[in-house]
C-alpha positions in Angstrom: 6.4 -11.1 -11.8 6.8 -14.3 -10.5 8.7 -15.9 -13.1 10.5 -12.4 -13.2 11.3 -12.9 -9.9 12.9 -16.6 -10.7 14.4 -15.4 -13.1 16.5 -13.3 -11.3 17.2 -16.0 -8.9 18.6 -17.8 -11.2 21.0 -15.2 -12.5 22.1 -14.4 -9.4 22.7 -18.5 -8.8 24.3 -18.5 -12.5 26.4 -15.7 -11.4 27.6 -17.5 -8.0 28.5 -20.8 -10.0 30.7 -19.0 -12.9 32.3 -16.8 -10.3 33.1 -20.1 -7.6 31.6 -17.1 -4.8 29.0 -19.4 -2.8 29.0 -16.0 -0.6 25.9 -13.7 0.6 28.1 -11.0 -1.5 28.1 -12.9 -4.0 24.5 -13.9 -4.3 23.7 -9.9 -4.0 25.9 -8.7 -6.8 24.6 -11.4 -8.6 21.1 -10.5 -8.3 21.8 -7.0 -8.3 22.9 -8.3 -11.6 19.8 -9.9 -12.2 18.2 -6.6 -12.1 20.1 -4.9 -14.6 19.4 -7.8 -17.2 15.9 -7.7 -16.5 15.0 -3.7 -16.6 17.4 -3.9 -19.9 14.8 -7.0 -21.3 11.7 -5.4 -19.7 10.8 -3.7 -23.2 10.9 -7.2 -24.6 8.5 -8.7 -22.3 4.4 -8.3 -22.5 3.8 -7.8 -18.2 5.7 -4.9 -16.4 8.6 -4.9 -14.5 8.4 -7.0 -11.4 10.4 -3.8 -8.9 7.5 -1.0 -9.5 4.9 -3.7 -8.4 7.6 -4.1 -5.2 7.7 -0.7 -5.0 4.6 0.3 -4.9 3.8 -1.7 -2.3 6.7 -0.6 -0.2 4.7 2.6 -0.3 1.7 1.7 0.5 3.5 -0.3 3.6 5.0 2.8 4.4 1.8 5.3 4.0 -0.2 2.7 6.0 2.8 3.4 9.1 2.9 7.1 8.9 -1.4 7.2 9.3 -0.9 4.7 11.8 1.6 7.2 13.9 -0.4 10.4 12.7 -3.9 9.5 13.9 -2.5 7.8 17.0 -1.4 11.1 18.0 -4.6 12.7 17.1 -6.2 10.6 19.2 -4.0 10.6 22.2 -4.3 14.6 21.7 -8.0 14.0 21.9 -7.7 12.0 24.7 -5.3 14.4 26.4 -7.3 17.8 26.7 -9.1 18.4 29.1 -12.4 19.7 27.0 -13.8 17.4 24.2 -13.6 19.4 21.2 -14.4 16.0 19.0 -17.9 16.0 16.5 -17.5 11.8 16.0 -19.8 10.9 12.9 -20.7 8.0 10.4 -20.1 9.4 6.4 -20.7 8.2 3.0 -17.6 7.6 1.0 -17.7 6.6 -2.7 -14.8 5.3 -3.8 -13.0 4.6 -7.3 -12.2 0.9 -6.4 -13.7 -2.0 -8.0 -12.5 -5.1 -7.3 -13.2 -6.9 -3.5 -9.6 -7.2 -3.0 -9.6 -3.2 -3.8 -12.1 -2.6 -1.6 -11.1 -5.1 1.1 -7.4 -4.0 1.2 -9.0 0.2 1.7 -11.3 -1.0 4.5 -9.0 -2.9 6.1 -6.5 0.2 6.1 -9.1 2.5 7.5 -10.2 -0.1 10.1 -6.4 0.2 11.6 -6.6 3.6 11.8 -6.9 4.8 15.1 -10.0 6.8 15.0 -11.4 5.5 12.0 -13.9 2.6 11.4 -15.1 0.8 8.4 -19.0 0.0 9.0 -20.3 -1.4 6.4 -20.0 -1.4 2.3 -22.5 -1.2 -0.5 -23.5 -3.8 -2.2 -21.6 -2.7 -5.3 -18.7 -2.0 -4.0 -18.6 1.7 -4.7 -19.6 3.1 -0.8 -17.8 2.7 2.4 -19.9 3.8 5.6 -17.1 5.1 7.9 -17.3 5.6 11.4 -14.4 9.0 12.5 -14.2 10.5 16.1 -13.6 13.8 14.6 -15.4 14.5 11.7 -15.1 18.7 11.6 -14.7 18.1 7.5 -16.3 15.2 5.6 -15.0 16.7 2.5 -11.3 17.6 4.0 -11.5 13.9 5.4 -13.1 11.7 1.8 -10.4 13.7 -0.1 -7.7 12.5 2.4 -8.4 8.8 2.1 -8.8 9.4 -2.1 -5.3 11.2 -2.0 -3.6 8.6 0.4 -4.8 5.0 0.8 -7.1 4.8 -2.8 -4.4 6.2 -4.9 -2.1 4.5 -3.3 -3.9 1.0 -3.5 -4.6 2.0 -6.9 -1.2 1.8 -7.9 -0.1 -1.6 -6.0 -3.4 -3.3 -7.6 -3.3 -1.8 -11.4 -0.6 -1.6 -13.9 
């Protein structure tokens, strides 16, 4: 991936040299040309096209921001209600993620989301113990984590 980024930057600089256009717009055109060249020669390279990984990282960041906003409003709703209708508790979450890096990202994303907290990760990195502010349905909460965070992390870390 780093090689592709460097190659793309070199194509942009060569484009600027050939045109004698040393402006930001000349660089953007050269960079876009480099993206097109790398996209068309991706079949001959063993590694995947680098913008697919960058797109997956961007989707993960947007997902985290969206979940932060949604859960923040849910916590505010719990605070503003005259009667507390929360069922706080701890549940066990089995993950399909395997590497330390993936599990760490998942645990951090869970901790960053208001109303949830990762208490512990098992020795085999397959089980997370999570405290949630409102556990009305453990299966629903586990499914939400699996379908959002875990799926997005797998897109970023696995090719």
